C-alpha positions, 0 to 999 in steps of 0.5 A, spaced: 152 435 441 155 435 434 159 442 436 162 438 442 164 432 438 168 436 433 171 441 438 173 434 442 178 433 436 182 439 439 183 435 446 190 436 450 191 429 452 197 431 457 192 435 462 188 428 463 193 422 463 195 423 470 189 422 473 182 418 471 180 424 467 176 423 460 176 427 454 170 431 452 168 426 447 169 420 452 164 424 456 159 425 450 159 418 449 158 416 456 152 421 456 149 418 450 149 411 452 146 413 459 140 410 462 138 417 464 136 422 459 140 429 458 137 435 455 141 440 453 139 447 452 143 454 451 143 459 457 138 465 455 141 469 461 148 470 464 149 468 471 151 473 476 153 471 483 156 475 489 163 474 490 165 469 496 165 473 502 169 469 507 176 472 510 182 471 514 182 475 520 189 479 521 193 476 527 194 469 524 201 467 525 204 461 522 207 456 528 211 450 528 209 445 534 216 443 537 213 436 538 210 434 532 213 439 527 206 440 524 205 447 522 199 450 526 195 457 525 193 461 531 193 468 534 198 472 538 196 472 545 198 478 549 198 477 557 200 481 563 204 488 562 204 486 554 197 486 554 196 492 557 201 495 552 198 492 546 191 495 549 194 502 550 197 502 543 190 500 540 187 505 544 191 511 541 191 508 534 184 509 534 184 516 537 189 518 531 195 519 536 200 515 532 206 517 536 203 515 543 201 508 539 208 507 537 211 508 543 206 503 546 207 498 540 214 498 541 214 496 548 210 490 546 216 488 541 221 488 546 217 482 549 215 479 542 220 481 537 217 477 532 210 479 533 208 481 525 201 484 527 204 489 532 210 491 527 205 492 522 201 497 526 208 500 527 208 501 520 201 504 520 203 509 525 208 512 520 203 512 514 199 516 519 204 521 519 206 520 511 213 517 512 212 512 508 219 510 507 220 509 515 213 505 514 216 500 509 222 499 514 217 496 519 213 493 514 219 489 511 220 487 519 213 484 519 214 480 513 220 477 515 218 475 522 211 472 519 211 471 511 204 469 512 201 476 514 197 478 509 196 485 512 203 487 512 204 484 505 199 489 502 201 495 506 208 494 504 206 494 497 202 500 498 208 504 501 213 501 495 208 504 490 208 511 494 216 511 493 220 515 488 223 509 486 217 505 485 219 503 478 225 499 481 220 496 486 215 494 481 217 487 482 216 487 489 210 491 489 207 486 485 209 480 489 207 483 495 200 485 493 200 478 490 202 474 496 197 479 500 191 476 496 193 469 496 193 469 504 186 473 504 183 471 497 176 475 498 178 481 502 175 487 498 180 492 500 186 488 497 182 487 491 181 495 490 189 495 492 190 491 486 186 495 481 189 501 484 196 498 483 195 495 476 193 502 474 199 505 476 204 500 473 200 500 467 198 492 468 192 488 465 188 486 472 181 485 471 177 483 477 172 477 477 170 471 480 169 464 477 162 464 475 160 458 471 155 459 466 152 453 467 145 450 470 144 443 472 138 440 475 135 432 476 128 431 476 126 427 482 121 423 479 125 420 472 132 422 474 133 425 468 137 431 467 136 438 464 142 442 463 142 449 461 149 452 459 152 458 455 155 455 448 162 455 450 160 452 457 157 445 454 163 441 455 164 443 462 157 442 464 156 435 461 163 433 465 159 436 471 153 432 470 156 426 468 160 427 475 154 428 479 149 423 476 153 417 472 153 411 476 161 409 478 163 416 474 166 419 481 169 412 483 173 411 477 175 418 477 178 418 484 180 411 484 187 411 487 188 419 488 187 423 495 188 430 497 188 436 492 188 431 486 181 428 489 179 435 490 181 438 483 180 432 479 172 434 477 174 441 476 180 439 472 176 435 467 171 440 466 176 446 465 179 442 460 173 441 456 171 448 457 178 450 454 177 445 448 171 449 446 174 456 447 181 454 444 181 458 438 176 463 439 177 470 441 173 471 448 171 477 452 169 474 458 175 475 463 175 468 466 175 465 460 181 469 458 185 467 464 183 460 463 186 460 456 192 463 458 193 459 465 193 452 460 198 455 455 203 457 461 202 451 465 198 454 470 192 449 470 192 447 477 194 454 480 188 457 476 184 451 480 187 453 487 187 461 486 180 462 482 176 456 485 178 453 491 181 459 495 175 463 494 171 458 497 176 456 503 181 462 504 184 458 509 186 453 504 192 458 502 195 456 509 194 449 508 199 448 502 206 448 502 211 454 500 212 451 493 205 451 491 204 458 494 210 461 490 207 457 484 200 460 485 204 467 486 207 466 479 200 465 476 197 471 479 203 475 476 203 472 469 196 471 468 192 476 473 196 482 473 199 481 466 206 482 468 213 479 466 215 474 471 222 476 474 227 470 473 229 467 479 
């Protein structure tokens, strides 16, 4: 615990003042004065976790209810002749007949001009014929019709990458693939595409998922708490333990806050404690490198949403406002891809 006392001198107060969040030194004092006994040991073996697997299905569309004006998520509904044309298009598509599929899909577009799902499929039929410029035109229509269509953003990034003008399109490529992974956070194929794009454009993307190097358990009889953590993660672990087991800790932290502020508060406090421990270290763990960069660039909230909340609930991306998604995209571009942010 002596190590944590010393490191708490590097605290960043501005990250904690807006909410009832405590510094590492304050957490340490609470645990020292607790009626519970806290045993802290250094983690002997790295914790490995499988990446979150839940995904968003293609075809989700962003609807605004005409009465309530609330944003709703739903799937396109094809009825009558439109449904028949869509099914025919899907059949031809699966049978690798791009021209026939395209003809059927275009009949659907006559009935539903802004159907991004079908606009995307038309783009794919041109990809099947290796006509990537024409494919990009249809995918541009798709993202214009529905900015929330992750697949259209993904394929458009790939088609721009295939362009002779890919250097000029670099910012668009990064932006579209970033929007795609934000809208379907756990899709492994999009992650593979990001790696390929990063390599092709000479960027610094590393694939990882947030895995705290911490184990916490409470004895059911005595109530005493045993913590195992990597030395860098001790402050993070202590904040988690206090939140979980100290009477009144959660209530005070969450007093007067709701929504995202309440959801993010325990992560924010723990991550600041983690940052205090690594601020002056040269770290190799990509998640720690990303955290350091995020805090230095003012993206702590974006780190929490993109790296922690979205992987656990990918639909979260559809529940936040456009400004928040744009800020998360900036985080992805600057921190995860290591690219320069285009001036707006």
